[in-house]
N, C-alpha and C positions, 0 to 999 in steps of 0.2 A: 101416443106419448107428448109428454112434456118436453118445453125446451131443456129444461135441466136435463131430463136423461137425454135427449139428441147429443147435446156437448157433452156425455160422458163416454160416446162413441166415436169411431175414426172408421174412414173406408179405408183401404190400400189396396193398388192395387200393382199386378208386376208382369210385365209386357214381356216373355219371353220367345223367341226365333220358333219355339215348335206348339206352345199354347201361352193364353193369355188369362188369369185368373184375378179375381176381386173376392175380399173378405169385407165384412165389417165385424170392429172388434169392440169388444169393452175393457177397457183400463181402469184399472181402481184400487188403492189402496185400502187394507184394513187400517179402522181407525187408531191410532194408539202407536202404530209400523212406523217406519222408516219409510222413505224413496224408494229404497232399493228393494224394501220386499213386497213390490205391486204385484199386482196377477193379471191376469190377462185371459177374457174368455171369447173364442171366437163364436160370433153369434151366429154366422152363416157365409157361407163360400159358395161360391160358382166358378168351372174352367169351362174355355172353350177355344177351338184350335187356332191360333195367330192365323196363318193363312197366308202367309207375308208373300206367297208366290203372287195375290191376288192386288198387290199393291197399295200404296201410302194410303189413299183415299178408304181401300177397304178397311185396312188395320184401323186407322182413327173412329170408323162409324160402328164399327166392331166393339170399340172399347168404350168409346160411349152408353152403345148400347148396353154392354155389361154391368159398368157403373152404375145405371138407372136400375135395371134387373135387380143387382144385388142387392141395391137399397129397398126393393120394392118385395123383396124376397124375407127382409128383416123386418118387415113391418112397419120400415119408416116412411114417413108423408115426404120430407125431402132430405135432403144429402147431407151430411155431417162430413167434418173435415173430411180432404180428401189428398191421399199420398199416391203419387205413382212412382215404381221402379221399374226402368227404361237401361233397353239395352243403352250402351254408349252414355252419353252426355250433352247437352245442351253450351254449344259455347259464347263463352261471356261477352267474348267480340260481337258477332254476327245475330247471337238468339237462335242459329240453327242449328240444325241436331250434328253432331259429329261423333267418329269412332266405334258408330253402331255395326255388330256383324248382323245385323237385318238392315240390309245397306239402300233399301227403300225410302228409311226414315233420312238418311243421311243426307246434310242439305236441305232438308225442309223445317218448316216453321211447329213442327210439331206442338210445342211448349204452348205459344200463343193462338194455335189453330184448338190444340185440345181445350184452353180456359176457355177460348171463346165461345165456343161450344157447350161447353160445361153452364158458361154462367158465375161462375167461382172461383176465389183463387185456390190453385193446388200447388201443393212442394212436389217438385220434383227432385231425383237423386237414381246415381247408376245401381241397375239390379245389384251388383255385389256389393255395394254402400252397405242397401238395404238389408241383403242376407247377414252383412257383417252385425249392423245393428242390432238385429233382431237376435241375434245370436248373444253377443254382449248385455242385453238386457234381460232375452230371459230363458238363453239356453248356455251352451256350453261354454262360453266366455262370461257367462255371470259372474260376479265380485272379483274380478281382472280388472286392474287400470287402463292398462293399454293392449286392444284386440284386434290383431289382424284375420279377415275371415277370408277363407279362398274358395273358391267356386272353380270347380275342374267337372266339367260337362262337355256339352258340345261345342263351348268357348272356354277361355281361363279368364278369370278375373280373382279381384281381389279389392277388400276396403280395408278402409283402419278407424278403429272408433275407441276414442280416447274420451273422459269425462270433460263436456260442455261448460258453460258460463254456470248453467245450474245446479251444474255437480252429474246431473242425469248423461249417462250415455250418448256421443256424438260422433255420426262420422263425419269424415275430413275430407272436405270435397280439393278443396286447392285451389290458387288461382285462377291453374289454367281448365279445373274442372276434371285434373286425370290420375285425383287422389288414389293411389293403390292399384295403379295399373299395371301390377308387375306382368302381365301375361305379354306384353307388347316389349319387354325388353330383351334384347337379342341376342342370343346365344352363338347367333351362327351368321353375320350379316351379310356375306358373299356366299358361300356354300348353301347355306341352310335353304330349305323350301319356303316357297312362298306363302305370304300371307295377303291375306283381303286386304289388311290396313296398306298395302304397298311397298312392304319392306319382307328383309326375307329372316329366315331361322328365330321367330320371335318364339318365347317361349310358349305360347297357345297353339303353334304349329308341332311341337313336341307333346305335350303333356294332355293335350284335351282328346276325347272320346275318340272320336272321327280318325285323329291322327296313329294315334295306337293300332286302328283297325286296318287304317292305307298300311302303314308300315309292315303290316302283317301281311299282307297281299303283296307286298311289293318285295319280301324278300322270299318269295315261294310257296307262299302258306296258301290251302285251300280256300275257295270257294264254295258261298252256299249250293245247295243242289238247283234255285234259281240263275246261278251266278253273279251274285251281290256280295257285298263284304261279308264276314262273318262278324258278328255284334262282340262288343267286349264283354259280353256274359258268356258266350260263346267259347270266348280262344280262353277266358279265365277256366273255364270247365276242362279242357283238355289239354292245359298247358301240360300236366304230368306223361302224357301219350303223346305232345306234339313239342318238337324241338326246338322248333318256328317259334311258337306261341310263348315258350317260355324263355327264349333269347329276346323276346321283340318287349316282354313284360320285364323281365331284368333290367332291361335298358331304359326304359321306360321309369323304374324305380331309382336306379341312378342320378336319370336328367331331372328326375322330381326335387334330389335332396340337391344336388346343385342350382338348379332354379331357385327355390326356396329358402336356398344360405344365401342367395344375394338381399332379402327382404330383411331375413337376421342379421346379417353385417350393417345393412343400414338404420332399421328402425329398431332392433331387440325389442321384440313385442312380449308381454307377460305370457301371453298363449295363442296361438295358432288355430283356427277351428275351420278343418276342413267342409266343405259340402259341394253337390253336384253330382253324378252317377258314378264317378270317376273314384271320388273319396270310400266306393265300398269296399276297394282295393285295402284286403288288411293289412297289408305289411307298409303299405305308406308310414304306420304308425310307429314301427320296429324298426326296419331296415331302412324306411326313406329316413326316418331320424337321422340311420348313423348313417349313412350318405352325405347328409347333410350337414353333418361333423364334420369333414372333411373337408368343408367349404368355408367352414365359419372363421373369424378371424378370433380364436380363444381357444384357452387350454383347456375348455370345457364348454358342453351346450346341457342347459338347462331349461329351456325352452320345453315347454309340453306342446303337441301334436294333436289335435284331441279330432274327434268327429263330432258334426254336426247333434243337434237334440231336437230340434224343432221339426225335423223331415224337410221335405220339399215345398212344404209351404212358409221356409223361413223368411226369401225374398219376399214375398207379399205380407209378413206380417211385421216385417222392417220396412214396406210402403206405410201402412198404415198407425206407422209411427213416427212419419214425417213431420205432416200436422200440430 
């Protein structure tokens, strides 16, 4: 492959709590077309378990191996520009990782270690920022000026995207590296559930998938045959015959509306794009939006709340758009 062809490619990595994923993508614009009409081709894609229980060094080594394996599978002799989406962010003060729900990364020089071992510059961003960036450029947020991307999964995150200096969508990191982190706004700072961040009542402790499953069990809901918590899809499937499941899901919808209204009141985005496993709850887009309207500081709510278009690869595609 020629240097020119290599330059048209990007490699993105998404480091999640349960899986790590890498893609090589080709980004191109048709002759005579505007930059916002560019096309995206996924050349190759690999996934592996994160195995975060094995610790920091294991994650670092596994991620590096994944990058090289993905490049080889794409037929590349070298590495194209690389971007990494990660939980949490890099402290501007210390250069160490902070706020990651994969807690073995916190306080570690993840960026410096990864760059040193890879041997070339790398762009890093929060995984929710990567999700928002991908959806703004190629997904459900395309054509909107200010996009708020939401991840509702094992955690809760968010990213703000608006046109940068070049006119292309760009994710807002912020001077503390916490732009869009609505998941750690506290709804109940005294009596709320404990959060891994050390505070109580964070939005994440109410809206993430594990929180819904735990709330069902705490209300006296049934356990699975092996004694474990019922999964969110199982709760959804049984809600019409299970009053506890219906109550927990109704309360989740109400809290979603209250929580997302905080973002609308501050940012007033042109569109909100939902991703992550919890985004599959269909009532978030109508009843959830109606719940938000009760808390929005306006006589109307015109902000569309829509589902992602890029599936569960939006984050890794966004990482590839960073460099």
